[in-house]
OpenMM code with the backbone's topology and positions (N, CA, C; nanometers):
from openmm import Vec3, app, unit

residues = "MET ASN ALA ILE LEU ILE GLU HIS VAL LYS VAL SER GLU LEU PRO GLU SER TRP ARG THR ARG LEU ALA ALA ALA LYS ASP ALA GLN LEU THR VAL ARG ILE GLU GLU GLU PRO THR THR THR ASP ASP SER PRO SER ALA PHE GLY MET TRP ARG ASP ARG ASP ASP LEU ALA ASP VAL ALA GLY TYR ALA ARG SER LEU ARG VAL PRO ARG PHE GLU ARG GLU".split()
positions = [
    Vec3(-2.1853, -6.4628, -15.1256),
    Vec3(-2.1050, -6.3540, -15.1803),
    Vec3(-2.1251, -6.3535, -15.3322),
    Vec3(-2.1391, -6.2396, -15.3817),
    Vec3(-2.1562, -6.2206, -15.5305),
    Vec3(-2.0242, -6.2131, -15.5983),
    Vec3(-2.0105, -6.2646, -15.7104),
    Vec3(-1.8878, -6.2549, -15.7894),
    Vec3(-1.9238, -6.2360, -15.9347),
    Vec3(-1.8339, -6.1722, -16.0109),
    Vec3(-1.8475, -6.1555, -16.1487),
    Vec3(-1.7331, -6.2429, -16.2108),
    Vec3(-1.7712, -6.3264, -16.3068),
    Vec3(-1.6780, -6.4137, -16.3729),
    Vec3(-1.6863, -6.3816, -16.5247),
    Vec3(-1.5701, -6.3415, -16.5703),
    Vec3(-1.5590, -6.3115, -16.7171),
    Vec3(-1.4580, -6.4059, -16.7784),
    Vec3(-1.5060, -6.4881, -16.8681),
    Vec3(-1.4263, -6.5958, -16.9330),
    Vec3(-1.3725, -6.5457, -17.0703),
    Vec3(-1.2679, -6.6047, -17.1109),
    Vec3(-1.2071, -6.5887, -17.2502),
    Vec3(-1.1693, -6.4461, -17.2713),
    Vec3(-1.1071, -6.3812, -17.1690),
    Vec3(-1.0594, -6.2402, -17.1856),
    Vec3(-0.9178, -6.2440, -17.2405),
    Vec3(-0.8971, -6.1715, -17.3453),
    Vec3(-0.7626, -6.1668, -17.4057),
    Vec3(-0.6707, -6.0824, -17.3179),
    Vec3(-0.5488, -6.1199, -17.2982),
    Vec3(-0.4514, -6.0477, -17.2204),
    Vec3(-0.4435, -5.9051, -17.2746),
    Vec3(-0.4453, -5.8868, -17.4058),
    Vec3(-0.4314, -5.7615, -17.4680),
    Vec3(-0.5464, -5.6627, -17.4348),
    Vec3(-0.6577, -5.7181, -17.3855),
    Vec3(-0.7737, -5.6329, -17.3512),
    Vec3(-0.7751, -5.5962, -17.2107),
    Vec3(-0.6825, -5.6397, -17.1291),
    Vec3(-0.6730, -5.6102, -16.9849),
    Vec3(-0.6122, -5.4701, -16.9704),
    Vec3(-0.6327, -5.4058, -16.8527),
    Vec3(-0.5661, -5.2806, -16.8286),
    Vec3(-0.4148, -5.2970, -16.8234),
    Vec3(-0.3445, -5.1949, -16.8666),
    Vec3(-0.1925, -5.2007, -16.8729),
    Vec3(-0.1339, -5.2421, -16.7411),
    Vec3(-0.1860, -5.2006, -16.6337),
    Vec3(-0.1225, -5.2354, -16.4971),
    Vec3(-0.1390, -5.3829, -16.4716),
    Vec3(-0.2475, -5.4525, -16.5208),
    Vec3(-0.2678, -5.5890, -16.5007),
    Vec3(-0.1747, -5.6621, -16.5898),
    Vec3(-0.1614, -5.6210, -16.7121),
    Vec3(-0.0697, -5.6913, -16.8183),
    Vec3(0.0643, -5.6985, -16.7652),
    Vec3(0.1132, -5.5904, -16.7087),
    Vec3(0.2534, -5.5956, -16.6590),
    Vec3(0.2769, -5.6893, -16.5414),
    Vec3(0.1771, -5.7219, -16.4743),
    Vec3(0.1897, -5.8184, -16.3590),
    Vec3(0.1750, -5.9622, -16.4047),
    Vec3(0.1248, -5.9849, -16.5237),
    Vec3(0.1033, -6.1252, -16.5660),
    Vec3(0.2202, -6.1756, -16.6563),
    Vec3(0.2480, -6.3025, -16.6325),
    Vec3(0.3552, -6.3643, -16.7240),
    Vec3(0.2844, -6.4508, -16.8229),
    Vec3(0.1856, -6.3879, -16.8923),
    Vec3(0.1142, -6.4646, -16.9960),
    Vec3(0.1441, -6.4014, -17.1307),
    Vec3(0.1298, -6.4832, -17.2349),
    Vec3(0.1446, -6.4338, -17.3697),
    Vec3(0.0365, -6.3365, -17.4049),
    Vec3(0.0658, -6.2405, -17.4977),
    Vec3(-0.0270, -6.1382, -17.5304),
    Vec3(-0.1531, -6.1992, -17.5941),
    Vec3(-0.1417, -6.3044, -17.6577),
    Vec3(-0.2657, -6.3625, -17.7214),
    Vec3(-0.3333, -6.4651, -17.6336),
    Vec3(-0.2852, -6.4848, -17.5120),
    Vec3(-0.3506, -6.5876, -17.4200),
    Vec3(-0.4871, -6.5313, -17.3812),
    Vec3(-0.5711, -6.6287, -17.3467),
    Vec3(-0.7056, -6.5895, -17.2850),
    Vec3(-0.7156, -6.6361, -17.1474),
    Vec3(-0.7770, -6.5497, -17.0677),
    Vec3(-0.7868, -6.5789, -16.9229),
    Vec3(-0.9302, -6.5715, -16.8742),
    Vec3(-0.9481, -6.6189, -16.7554),
    Vec3(-1.0736, -6.5992, -16.6830),
    Vec3(-1.0489, -6.5049, -16.5712),
    Vec3(-1.1346, -6.4052, -16.5673),
    Vec3(-1.1211, -6.2945, -16.4614),
    Vec3(-1.2343, -6.3170, -16.3614),
    Vec3(-1.2060, -6.3232, -16.2400),
    Vec3(-1.3041, -6.3305, -16.1348),
    Vec3(-1.2958, -6.2116, -16.0435),
    Vec3(-1.3956, -6.1399, -16.0243),
    Vec3(-1.3964, -6.0171, -15.9435),
    Vec3(-1.5029, -6.0442, -15.8315),
    Vec3(-1.4493, -6.0286, -15.7048),
    Vec3(-1.5416, -6.0486, -15.5921),
    Vec3(-1.4954, -5.9614, -15.4746),
    Vec3(-1.5856, -5.9265, -15.3952),
    Vec3(-1.5543, -5.8464, -15.2822),
    Vec3(-1.4833, -5.9279, -15.1740),
    Vec3(-1.3744, -5.8723, -15.1216),
    Vec3(-1.3055, -5.9367, -15.0117),
    Vec3(-1.3784, -5.9186, -14.8808),
    Vec3(-1.3716, -6.0121, -14.7979),
    Vec3(-1.4433, -5.9963, -14.6674),
    Vec3(-1.3585, -5.8892, -14.5847),
    Vec3(-1.4329, -5.8034, -14.5198),
    Vec3(-1.3744, -5.7048, -14.4446),
    Vec3(-1.3179, -5.7648, -14.3085),
    Vec3(-1.2073, -5.7135, -14.2632),
    Vec3(-1.1516, -5.7596, -14.1392),
    Vec3(-1.1420, -5.6367, -14.0448),
    Vec3(-1.1459, -5.6636, -13.9192),
    Vec3(-1.1213, -5.5648, -13.8184),
    Vec3(-0.9975, -5.5934, -13.7435),
    Vec3(-0.9494, -5.4985, -13.6660),
    Vec3(-0.8307, -5.5218, -13.5819),
    Vec3(-0.8535, -5.6254, -13.4777),
    Vec3(-0.9771, -5.6538, -13.4455),
    Vec3(-1.0144, -5.7498, -13.3425),
    Vec3(-1.0199, -5.8958, -13.3956),
    Vec3(-1.0008, -5.9102, -13.5299),
    Vec3(-1.0189, -6.0456, -13.5834),
    Vec3(-0.8954, -6.1269, -13.5478),
    Vec3(-0.9164, -6.2587, -13.5208),
    Vec3(-0.7987, -6.3419, -13.4891),
    Vec3(-0.7068, -6.3611, -13.6089),
    Vec3(-0.5860, -6.3586, -13.5813),
    Vec3(-0.4864, -6.3797, -13.6848),
    Vec3(-0.3724, -6.4600, -13.6279),
    Vec3(-0.3242, -6.5566, -13.7030),
    Vec3(-0.2134, -6.6427, -13.6583),
    Vec3(-0.0849, -6.5606, -13.6584),
    Vec3(-0.0703, -6.4707, -13.7470),
    Vec3(0.0537, -6.3880, -13.7550),
    Vec3(0.0562, -6.2778, -13.6472),
    Vec3(0.1523, -6.2887, -13.5631),
    Vec3(0.1644, -6.1871, -13.4556),
    Vec3(0.0682, -6.2108, -13.3383),
    Vec3(0.0175, -6.3302, -13.3260),
    Vec3(-0.0776, -6.3516, -13.2197),
    Vec3(-0.0172, -6.3509, -13.0805),
    Vec3(0.1151, -6.3640, -13.0760),
    Vec3(0.1845, -6.3623, -12.9456),
    Vec3(0.2700, -6.2441, -12.9275),
    Vec3(0.2547, -6.1363, -13.0047),
    Vec3(0.3390, -6.0198, -13.0057),
    Vec3(0.3364, -5.9459, -12.8690),
    Vec3(0.2317, -5.9596, -12.7998),
    Vec3(0.2237, -5.8839, -12.6697),
    Vec3(0.2617, -5.9659, -12.5464),
    Vec3(0.3138, -6.0847, -12.5686),
    Vec3(0.3564, -6.1690, -12.4556),
    Vec3(0.4997, -6.1314, -12.4163),
    Vec3(0.5130, -6.0947, -12.2923),
    Vec3(0.6479, -6.0586, -12.2402),
    Vec3(0.7429, -6.1801, -12.2298),
    Vec3(0.6850, -6.2969, -12.2002),
    Vec3(0.7691, -6.4184, -12.1826),
    Vec3(0.8298, -6.4680, -12.3166),
    Vec3(0.7835, -6.4126, -12.4244),
    Vec3(0.8344, -6.4574, -12.5550),
    Vec3(0.9249, -6.3480, -12.6210),
    Vec3(0.9744, -6.2563, -12.5497),
    Vec3(1.0615, -6.1495, -12.6100),
    Vec3(1.1807, -6.2130, -12.6631),
    Vec3(1.2409, -6.3195, -12.5955),
    Vec3(1.3550, -6.3866, -12.6553),
    Vec3(1.3095, -6.5234, -12.7106),
    Vec3(1.2769, -6.5192, -12.8322),
    Vec3(1.2129, -6.6389, -12.8991),
    Vec3(1.3127, -6.7565, -12.8975),
    Vec3(1.4411, -6.7341, -12.9227),
    Vec3(1.5309, -6.8436, -12.9361),
    Vec3(1.5457, -6.9086, -12.7937),
    Vec3(1.5536, -6.8217, -12.6912),
    Vec3(1.5636, -6.8703, -12.5493),
    Vec3(1.4426, -6.9489, -12.5141),
    Vec3(1.3294, -6.9057, -12.5533),
    Vec3(1.2070, -6.9715, -12.5250),
    Vec3(1.2050, -7.1105, -12.5930),
    Vec3(1.2401, -7.1135, -12.7156),
    Vec3(1.2447, -7.2488, -12.7879),
    Vec3(1.3425, -7.3345, -12.7229),
    Vec3(1.4622, -7.2893, -12.6791),
    Vec3(1.5611, -7.3734, -12.6071),
    Vec3(1.4987, -7.4333, -12.4799),
    Vec3(1.4249, -7.3490, -12.4072),
    Vec3(1.3642, -7.3970, -12.2802),
    Vec3(1.2630, -7.5070, -12.3004),
    Vec3(1.1969, -7.4965, -12.4205),
    Vec3(1.0967, -7.6027, -12.4547),
    Vec3(1.1677, -7.7365, -12.4865),
    Vec3(1.2852, -7.7255, -12.5467),
    Vec3(1.3641, -7.8428, -12.5899),
    Vec3(1.4448, -7.9122, -12.4773),
    Vec3(1.4766, -7.8389, -12.3729),
    Vec3(1.5578, -7.8921, -12.2719),
    Vec3(1.5198, -8.0268, -12.2106),
    Vec3(1.3880, -8.0422, -12.1806),
    Vec3(1.3501, -8.1726, -12.1225),
    Vec3(1.3773, -8.2905, -12.2105),
    Vec3(1.3744, -8.2710, -12.3439),
    Vec3(1.3968, -8.3771, -12.4360),
    Vec3(1.5453, -8.4187, -12.4401),
    Vec3(1.6344, -8.3300, -12.4128),
    Vec3(1.7737, -8.3573, -12.4305),
    Vec3(1.8492, -8.3785, -12.3000),
    Vec3(1.7820, -8.3596, -12.1875),
    Vec3(1.8472, -8.3842, -12.0544),
    Vec3(1.8588, -8.5326, -12.0320),
    Vec3(1.9714, -8.5705, -11.9845),
    Vec3(1.9941, -8.7146, -11.9513),
    Vec3(1.9690, -8.7378, -11.8004),
    Vec3(1.9170, -8.8482, -11.7698),
    Vec3(1.8864, -8.8783, -11.6333),
    Vec3(2.0039, -8.9601, -11.5703),
] * unit.nanometer
topology = app.Topology()
chain = topology.addChain("A")
for resn in residues:
    res = topology.addResidue(resn, chain)
    for name in ("N", "CA", "C"):
        topology.addAtom(name, app.Element.getBySymbol(name[0]), res)
């Protein structure tokens, strides 16, 4: 992956929209790295929402309780 690295950039030389997002002093110097983000498709695996289509997990609290029951049952 190709990247552009620009060192010793003064905060005052950055675009206004960038400066407002930074909590740096106006005379501070930064390193700016610009690189292309990898493209993702809807088919790519993701940990977030990976079980959203499972009907047995509609009640998450109930499912978690059912997993814990064997640990807390007394014989």
